[in-house]
N, C-alpha and C positions, 0 to 999 in steps of 0.2 A: 430741460427741467420737466417737460411733460413726460418724457420716457422714464426719468427717475421717479416721478410721482406715480406712474403706473406700475413700476416694478416694486416699489416699497411695500405695499400690502402683501404681495406674494412672498417676498423675502421674509417678512415678519411671520406670516402664517406658517411657512415651511420650517423656520427655526423653532417655533413653539411646538409644532407637531413632532419634530425630531426629539426635542427634550422630553415631551410628554410620553412618547412611546418608550424611550430609554428608561425613564423612571418607572413606568408600569412594568416593563419586562424585568427590571432588576428586583422590584419588590416581590414579584411572583416567584422568582428563583429563591430569594431569601426566605420567604414564607415556606416554600417547599423544603428547604434545608432544615429549618427549625422543626417542622412537623416530623421530618424523618428522624431527627435526633430524639424527639419526644417518643416516637415509636420504638426506637432502640432502647430508651430508658425503661419503657413499659416491658419490653421483652426481658430486660435485665432483672426487674423485680419479679416477673413471672418465674424466671429460672430459679431465683433465690427462694421463692415460696415453697418449691418442691423440697429443697434441702431442709427448710425450717419444719415442714410437716413431718418429715422422717425423724428429725431430732426430737420433736415434741412427743412423737409416739415412743421413742426410746426413753425419754425422760420420765414416762409413766411407769417404767419397769420397777418392780419391787426389789429387784436385785441390787439397786442402788442404795437401798435402805440399810443393809447389813454391813458389818465390818469386812466381811469376806467378799471381795469384788472379782473373784476368779470367774464366776459364772457370767458376770457382765462383760469382763474382758474377752471371754470366749465368744459371747454373742456379738460383741462389737467387731471382732476380727472376722466373724462369719458375714456380717452385713457389709463390711468395707468393700469387698470386691464387687458387690452389686451396685455400687454407686460410682458412676463415671467421674473422674477428676477428683475424687476424695483422696487426699494425701494420707490422712489419718484421723482417728477419733480420740479426743482428749477429754478427760474428766478433770475439772479444775476446782480447787477450793475457792471460796469467795475472795480470799486474800491473794490469790494468784499462783499458789503452788500447784504444780501438776500432780495429780493423784494416779491417773491411769493414762497411758499413751500407747496406742496400738503399734507405734513404730518401734517400741522398745519392749523387752520382756517384762512381764508383770513382776513387780518388786524392785526393778532397777531404780536407782536414785535419779530423779528427774529434775531439770532446771525449772526456774520460775517462768511464767508466761512471757512471751516475747513482745506482745502488743497489749499492754495492760489497760489502755484507755477504753477499748470496747468491752473488756471484762467489767470495768467499773460501771459503764453505762448499763450493762445487762443486770448487774446486781441492784443498781439504784432504781431503774425503771421496771424491773421484773418482766421485761418484754424481750422478745428475740432481737438481736442486734447483728448487723453485718460489720465486721471490722475493717480496718485499713490494711493496705498492702504491707507485708513485713517479711523479712528474711528469716527463715526457720533457724532456731537455735541449734537444732541437732544436725541438719544437713545443709543449711544455707540456701535452700530452695525458696524462690519467691512464692509466697502463699498469702491467702487472706482467710480470716476466721468467720464462721457463722456460729453464733453462740445462742443457746437456749437455756433459761434458768430451770433448775430442778427445785420445785417448791414442795415443801412438806409442812403441813400444819401452818400455812400462811407465812413460811420463812424460806428464804433461798438457802438451801443446804449445800448446793454445789452448782456448777455451770457445765453443761454438756456442749462440747465444741467439735465441729467438723472443720478441719483445715483443708481448703481447696487450693489446687495449683492455679497459677495464672492462666494455664491452657483452658480452664473451664470457661472463661470469658472469651478466649480466642475463638472457640467453636461458635459461640453466640454471634460474634462479629461477622463471621463468614456465612451465616444462615439467615436469610438468603444472601446471595452475593450482592455487592454494592451495585446501585443502579447505574453508576458511571465509573469507568476504571480510574478516573482522576481523583475520586473521593478517597479520603483517608479516614477510617473510623477508629475510634479509640474509647476506652473506658478508664476513668481515673477515680481514685478514692476521695474521701472528704478533704484530704490535704493537697489534692491535685497531682498525686503521684500516679504515673501511668501503670495500669495493671494489665492492659491488653491493647494491641495496636495492629492494624492490618498491614502496615508498611514497616519493615525492618524491626519486628518486635524484639529481636535478640539485642538490638542496640539501645532501645529506649524503655523497655519494661523495667520498672524500678526507679526510673528517673522522674523528677517533677516536670510538669509542663512548663510553658513559658511563664514569666512573671505576670504578664497580663492575663493569661488563662487562669492562673491561681487566684489572682485578685477578682476576676469576674465571677467565678463559681462561688467565691466566698460571700458575695453580696447579691447575686441574682440567681433565681431558680432556672431560668432559661433565657436565651437571647442569641444574638449574632453580632459579630464585630470583625474588624480587619486586624491582622497580626502578621508577624514574621514567624513562620513555622519553626519548630524545634530542629528540624533537619534542613532549614533554609527555605527560602521562597516566600513570596508574598501571597497570603491566603485569606479567605474568609472562613471564620470558625463559627459554626452553629453548635449550641450546647443545650442540654436539658438534664436537670437533676432528677434521679429516680426517687420518688417520695418515700419508699420503704427502706431501701438500702442506703440512701444518701450518697451513692456513687453518681458520677456524672458521665453521661454519654455525649460524645462530641463527634462532629463531622467537619473535616477540613477540606476545602476546595480551592484550587489555585484561582487567583484573581482573574486571570485571563479567561478561565472557563465561564465565570459568572458574567464578565463584561463583554465577552465575544458576541453573544446574540444581540444585545442592544446596539453594539458598535456596528454590526452588520446591517441591522435594520436602519440605523441612522445613515449609513452609507447609501443604502438603496433609496431611502426617502430623499437624501441630499441630492443624489443623481437625478431623481425625478424632478426635484425642485429646480436644479440647474437647467434641465430641459425646458421646464415651464418658463423659466426666466428668459431663456433664449427666444422661445416662441412669443412671449409677451413683448420682448424688446422689438422683434420684427414687426409684430402687429402695431405696437405703439408708433414705430417709425412710419408705417404706411398710413396710420390714422392721422399722424401729424401732417403728412404731406397733403392728405385730403382736406384737413381743416385749413391748412395754409392756402390751398387752392380755393376753398370756399371764401376765405377772407379776401383773397385777391379778386374773386368775382364780386364780392360785396363792395370792395373799394372801387372797382370799375363802374359798378352801378351807381355809387355815390358820385363819382366824377361825371357820369352821364347825366344825373339829375342837375348838377351844377351847370352843365352846358345845355340843359333843357331837353335832353334826350330821355325818352321813357325807359324806366329800369327794366332790365331783363330779369326773367324768373330765376331766382337763386334760392337754393334750399337753405333753411335756417339751421345753423349748427347749435343753437341754444336748446332746441327741443331734443336733439340727440344727447347732449350733455345731461339734460334733466332726466331723460329716460335711463341713461347709463347710471346716474346717481341713484335713481329709484331702484334699478335692478340690483345695484350693490347693496343697498339697504335691505332689500328683500332677501338677498343671499346671506347677509350677515345674520338676519333674524332666524332664517331657516337653519343655519349652522349652529346658532346658539341653542335652538330647540333640540336639535339632534344631539348636541353634546350633553345637554341636561338629561335627555332621555338615556343616553349611554351611561352617564354617571349614576342615574337611578338604577338602571339594570345592573351595573357593577356592584352597587351597594346591596341590591337584593341577592345577587349571586354570592357575594361574600357572606351575607347573613345566612343563606341556605347552606353554604359550605361549613360555616361555624356550627350551625345547628346539627348538620349531618355528622361533623366531627365529634361534637358533644354526645350525640346519640350513640355513635360508634364507641366512644370511650366508656360511656355508661354501660353499653352492652358488654364490652370486654371486661370491665370491672365486675359486673354482676356474674358473668360466666366464671371469672376467676374465683369469686367468693363461693359460688355454687359448687365449683369443682373442689375447692378446699373443704367446704362443709360436708360434702358427700364422701370425700376420700378420707378425711380424718377419722370418722367413726369406723370406716372400713379397715383402716390400718390397725386400729385397736382390736377389732373383731377378728381379722385374719391372723394377727400376731398371736393373740391368746388362744384362738382355735388351734393354730399349729402347735403351740406348747401343750395344749390339752391332748392332742393326738400323740405327742411324744411319750406320754405316760410317765414323765419324770417329775411332775408337780406333786407337792404334798397336798394334804387335805385342805389346809387353809388357803393355799395358792389356787387350788381348783375352785374353791368357793369364790375367791376373788375374781378368777377368770370368768366364771359364769355371771357374776354381778356386772363386770365390765361389759361383757357381750350383750347382756340384757339392757343395760343403760344406753349403750350406743345404738342398739337396734331401736329403742324407743325414740332416741334423738333423730334417727333416720325417718321414722314414721311422722314425727312432728314436722320435719322439713317438708315432707310430701304433702301433709295435710295443709300446711300454710300455702304451698303452691296451688293446691286444688281450690282453697278458699279464694285466693286472688283470682284464679281463673273464673270462678263463679261470679265474683264481684264485677270483673270486667265484662262478662257476658250478661250481667243483670239477672242471674238465675239464683241468687241467694235468697231463700225464703225463710220467714220466721213463723213460729207457732206461738201466737200471742195469748197470754192469760195473766190474770192478776197474780203478781209475784212479790213476796217480801224480799226487798233488796238486802236485808240483813242476813237472811239465810243464804242468798247467793254469794255474798262476800265471805261468809263463814266457810262455805264449801271451797272457795278459791284459796282461802288461808290454809285449810287443811291440806290441799293439794301441794302448795308451795312450801309448807313448813319443813319437810325433810330436806329440801334443797337449801333452805336458809340455814338450817342447823348444820348441814355439812360444810357450808362456807363460813360458819361462825358469825352469821348476821342475825341480829335480834329482830323478830317479826312480831309486831304488836297491833292490837285492834281496839278501837273505841267505838261501840255502836250506840245509837240512840235508843232510848227506852220505848218510845212509841213505834208502832209498825210503820215501815216505809214501803207502802204497797204501790207498785208500778205495773203498767201493762207491758209485759216483756216475754221474750222467749228465754226461759231460765237457763238453758244450756248455753245459748249464744252469749247471754249476759255474763255467765260465769267465765266464758272464754275471754271476754274483755278484761276482767279483773285478773285472771291468771296471766294474761299477757303483760298487764301493767306491773303485777307483782314480780313476774319473772324478770322483766327488764330492770326493775329496781334492785332486786337481789343480785343480778348479774353484774351491775355496775357499782355495787356497794362493797367496799373492802371488808375484811374480817374486823369484828368488833363494831361495825357500823349498825345503823338502825333503819328499819322500814316500818312506817306507821300508816294505818288506814283508818279513816274516820267516816261516819255516816251521820248526816243531819237532815232534818226536814225543815226547809226554809221557804215560806211563801208559796205553798202549793207545789214544791219541787223537792225531790230527794237529791242530796248532794253528797257524793262520796269522793274523798281525797286520799291519794296515795303519795306519801312524802318519804324521801330517803335522804341519807347523808352521804351519798356516793359521789362520783366524779363530776356530776353536774353536766351542763350542756353549753357548748360554745354559743354565744349570742348570735353569731353569723349563721349557725346551723338551725337555730330554734324555729324560724319560719318554715323549714322543710322537714320538721321532725315527723310529720304524719305522711310524708310522701312514700310511695312504694319503693322498695329496694334501697332505702336510705338508712345509714347507720354510722354517720360521721365519716371519718377517714377510712381508707382501706386497711391501714394498720390496725385501727380499732376493730374492724370486722374480723381480721385474721386472729387477733388476740382474744376477742370476747366471744366470737362465734355468732351464728345466726345469719339470716338472709336479709334482715332489715324489713321484714314484712309484718311483724307482730303489731306495731303501733298503727300501721296503715289499716290492718284488718280491724283493730279495735275502734279506730276512728269511723270506719264505714258502718260497723255494727251499731255504734252509739247513734249515728245519724239515722239508721233505719228504725231505731227506737224513739225517734223524734227528740233526741237529747243532744247535748253538746259535750265535747271533751277539749280541755285546754292544757297546755304545758307551760310551766314557768321554771326559770332557773336564774340565779344571780351570777352564773358563770361557772367555768370549769373549776372543779374542786370544792364547790359550795352546794352540792346536792341539787335535787329537782323535786317538783311537785306537779302531779297530774290530777285534774279535777273533772269528774264525770257528773253531769247534771241531767236528771231525767224528770219528766212531768209525772206527778202522782196520778194514780188511777182514780177516776171518779168514784169507783167502788170503794176506795179507801176512805172517802168522806163519810160513808154510811156506817162503817164498821165501828162498833163500840159506842155509837151515838144513840140516844133514846129517840124513838119516833115522836114527831110533834104531838101526835094524839095522846101519847103516853106521858109526855113531859108535863111539867107543872105550869106551862104557859109563860115562863120567864126566861127561856133559854137565850133570848137576845136582849135581855134587860140592860139598858145603858148603852147599847150599840147605836151609833149615829150613822144613818144610811140615807144616801141620796138615790132616788129612783127616777130614771129618765125613760119616757116612752111617749110617742106621739099619738097613740091610741088611747082616748080617755077611759074607755071601759077597762082595758088592761091595766092602765096606770092606777085606777081606783082599786082594782082587785089586789094588785101587788102591795099598795100602801096599807090596805086593810089587813091583809094576811100578815105583814111584818109587824104592824102595830099590835096584833093579837099576841105576839110574843114579846111585847113590852119594848120594842125598838123605837128609837126616836127617828121618825121618817120625814123627809122633805121631798115632795114630788116636783118634777120639772117636765114640761111638755116638749122641749126641744133641747138641742145641744147648746145653743146660745144661752137659754135660760139656765141650764145646768152650770155653765161656767160662771154665770153671774151669781148663782146661789153659793158656789164654792168660795167666792170672795168673802162671804160672811158666815158660812156654815162649815165648821171643822169636821167633815165627815170621816168615818172610819172605812166605809165601803161605798162604792158607787155601783149600782145595778143599772145597766143601760141596754136598751134595744139597739140593734145594729142598723136595720133598714129604717131610716128617718129622712124626711125631706131636707133640702139645703145642706145640712152637715150631718153625716151618718155617725154611727157609733165608733167606727175605726178612727175617724178624724177627731172625735171628741176625746178618746182616751190618749191619742197622740198629743193633743194639746195639753191634757192634764199632765202627762209625763214630762213635757217640756217645762211646765211650771215647776216641777219637782227637781229639776237640775240644780245641783248645789245645795239641796236640803237633805237632811237625814230622814225625814218622815216620808213614807211611801204609802199612797192610797191603794188599798186592795180594790180589785175590779172584777165584776161578773158580767159576762156577755150573754144577752138573750137574743136568740134568732131562730127562725124556722129552718135555716140552712144547717143541717146537722151532720154533714159529711166530714170525713177526716181532714180534708183540705181546708174546710171552713174553721174547724177547731184550731188547726195549725196557724191559719191566718190571724185568728183572734189572739192567740198567744204571741205571735210576732208583733202585732200592733201594740200590745201592752196589757191585755187582759190576763188575769190569773186563772179563771175558771170559765168554762163554756157550758151553758145550760140551754138545751133545745126547747123550742116551743112545740106544742102547748105546754106552758109552765105548770109543773106540779108544785104547789106551795111547799109540800113536805120536802121535795128535792131541793128547792131553792133554800129553805131554812137549813138543810143539812150542808149544802155547799157553803153558806155563810158561816156556819159553825166551824167548818174545816178551816176557813180563812181567819176566824177569830177564836183560836183555841182557848184563850183566856178572856172571858167576857169582861168588858169594862164594868167598873163599879157603878151602880145606879146613882143618878144625881150628880154625875161628874161635872 
């Protein structure tokens, strides 16, 4: 029993270690397979985007607008040889009838479309669509369609289609070669029909995958499971759906390939365990003999005592057992600590890998968008420039060519300007030239800049400005850039016949401008990230709408530099959006249009109820006297505690408070006042008085809850002007 007891912990530990190592090895291989499938899906979408960009450029051709399509047919047949794996170019009516097919002479009677589902989705969504695998009506070849809508005057007039052979994806599967020769890579359409396969494509292209594969891709975007392959054999299948094309990339690996490394590791650890067991058994046997010998010595000593013989010196075995037990407890604690540390390091490593993968994906997506946004204008510029050089364009077409080239060149400049602005923001080198500026004039200029774009898209652009000046301390050019970005975003995501409205109000010492549209709205899950750099929703949205996702990030940074705020709100997709910019009014704005106190009739504050708080008696008396000269009802308080007590019985309109006071300062006072106002409609206006006149002190006062900051020494005229700005409609006397 002693030998068994000594062996049992070693057996248990070895078994747990083998199971743990096998599970870890298997999870690592499975995670690698899923990531490889996701990378293949990304390559698939990147390949399809190039085809979509070419079709979108062709869809802009004015040769599609007339009844005579001979010129378009000729141009399409010229482009076809330049595109690898393009089987043909087809122009379809929205109903499905083929109008032009480069595989047949112009004017030949053509059949209806062979894969109508993707045509229907293209017409309904007005977005590019990648179709499912289908056998060609004319020659029976396995192909798939990439469709782009041709939109004129806000209506889909036809659909331009490139039919690609299945070999287009076969090339993609073999570049680069599979990491391991046992891997089988494949691409399947939305229905699970195989479009390309690295093993025996001639046998399986055009056939559906296994029932379990078809079921899995219908309910999950990515994953890994065990299945019997279509060509036999027990395999693990990792799959990932491409977000834009909706095709699925899969990697099949034989089960023995995945299970072999854990099994080998288990065998090695098991062998080591058996060796340890043998060594432990031998040691336990020797130890048992030693313990038995000591027990025999103890028995002999006991017999000697019975017979009166002095006991011989015998080592006690109890101390050794206790020391062994203590050593085992210490070893168990050390093992527990090391395992916890290893688990912590594993979690940190996994977190770092996930963040690195996310950063890599974000980089790839941004580079893909940047490539698309730079190449799309170049396609139009180069295409029209080539046609201009041919000398075969009429006067109207030459004018159109020049307009398209100029518009796309401006788009290129805008993209470069946005990248430079982001670079300056990241480096902290974006500087402003601040001066008092009327926000109404800035918004009016932005409106005039965006009106031609809105008119071209059929979007109504309207503005409602306040009558009073909205003077803010701002860099007029940068502030105009903010509203141009907001209006551009609103017009871009608002369909024809929609509306974009902008309003300006002056509320409580701040200018508030709101841009509201009836466009596609914002997904609630994306709303918290709306002002992040390079964010523009999904990649499909970026491709279809254009832009790098920098405009709102730049606007957010510029508003913050102006000590303002910008917020975004939306009730969800399809329900429009609203962006609100709030900026502090310039102190200079409080003086414009107001009579100087010396020139007024002495009643400019008549009826106003004002609480004045200052711990300096002389200053407090001066402020009370100056305000009472203008017929205000004034109550003084020498501390924050006294002021809070006064407010319990005095319904003040404004509180004028010093900042630096003993015990409770002005910041704590106004915060206590604001807490009292929670849940009430009435808000007490507040003016801060302090000798700290820096910009950071003004901002701290505003954040604490003050509306206006007046620097000491206090000029009574300036204080009265600030109060008049906070009280534009003086209360009636005797209220």
